[in-house]
C-alpha positions as CSV (number, residue, x, y, z in Angstrom):
1,R,-25.1,-6.1,1.6
2,A,-23.3,-3.0,0.5
3,R,-21.8,-2.4,3.9
4,A,-20.6,-6.0,4.1
5,A,-19.1,-5.7,0.7
6,I,-17.2,-2.5,1.6
7,G,-15.9,-4.1,4.7
8,D,-14.7,-7.1,2.7
9,L,-13.1,-4.8,0.2
10,G,-11.3,-2.9,2.9
11,A,-10.0,-6.1,4.5
12,L,-8.8,-7.5,1.1
13,S,-7.1,-4.2,0.2
14,E,-5.3,-4.1,3.6
15,A,-4.2,-7.7,3.1
16,A,-2.9,-7.0,-0.4
17,V,-0.8,-4.1,0.9
18,D,0.5,-6.2,3.8
19,L,1.6,-8.9,1.3
20,H,2.8,-6.8,-1.6
21,G,3.5,-3.3,-0.2
22,R,7.3,-3.8,0.0
23,T,7.3,-5.0,-3.7
24,L,5.3,-2.0,-4.7
25,A,7.6,0.4,-2.8
26,R,10.7,-1.2,-4.6
27,A,9.0,-0.8,-8.0
28,L,8.2,2.9,-7.3
29,G,11.7,3.6,-5.9
30,V,10.4,4.3,-2.4
31,G,12.8,3.4,0.4
32,D,15.8,1.2,0.5
33,P,15.4,-1.8,-1.9
34,D,17.0,-4.2,0.5
35,E,14.8,-3.1,3.5
36,P,12.7,-6.0,4.8
37,G,9.4,-5.9,6.6
38,V,6.3,-3.8,6.5
39,L,6.2,-0.2,5.1
40,T,6.7,2.7,7.3
41,P,4.1,5.5,7.5
42,E,6.4,7.8,5.6
43,Q,6.9,5.2,2.8
44,G,3.1,4.8,2.7
45,R,2.7,8.6,2.3
46,K,5.2,8.7,-0.5
47,I,3.5,5.8,-2.4
48,T,0.2,7.6,-2.0
49,E,1.7,10.8,-3.5
50,I,2.9,8.8,-6.5
51,V,-0.2,6.9,-7.3
52,R,-3.0,9.3,-6.2
53,K,-5.2,10.4,-9.1
54,G,-6.5,13.9,-9.6
55,R,-4.1,15.8,-7.3
């Protein structure tokens, strides 16, 4: 059950980023606010640097 739950959590997390990643990037000041579409890998790294705990 735990493996299935982890798989589901991963899928839901990925879907949330796909749907709301650009909004999060805008809120954090990452990238061009008018840029459409999915996040670039570089934008993803910048967001991770901003929100990562303990580093």
